[in-house]
Residue, then its C-alpha position, 0 to 999 in steps of 0.5 A: m880139129k878134134g871137134d870135127k871128128q865124126m861123132n854119132g855118124k856125122f860126116w861130110a861129102i862133096w857135090r858137083k852141081t853141074g852133074g856127075a854122080p851123087p856123092q860116093k865117099r863119106h869123109e870123117t872130117k870136115e878137113a878132109a872133105i875140103k882137102e878132097a874138093m880142092r883137089l877135085v876143083r884143080q882137076t876139073g876147074e868146076e865148083y863143088y859143094i861141101l855137104e854136111a850130114t845133120g841127121i838121119m830120117r828113118v822109118r818106125l814101123a807099127p807092130v803087127e797083130y794077129v786076130p784070130l777069127t772066131p765064130t763065137l765072138s760077140l760084141d759083148d765079149e771082152p777082147p783077149i789081152p794081147k801079148t807078143l810072141e817072143g822074138t818075133g814082134i808079133v802081137d798074138c791076141g790068142g784064140s780064147n775069149e775067156k774072160t780074166r777077172 
């Protein structure tokens, strides 16, 4: 079926409850996974689950920043305006405490 085709990373896998290796192959369609599960059932006589990927969990990293240690910084000073170092994802707070008013 056209609607079962892999979309946005969706795939199906097969898993045997009684052990063995974790799923190794991604099937692009539900039908392909069912066909492979049927082959394995005939070969082993065991039950297989057909698993459908429903989403992705991923890490979103916070930005990294560099804060220079300056002996002249006091609590009354305004902090420098941070800028991102081009292409690195690192925020540079600069070494200057000049007020920008």
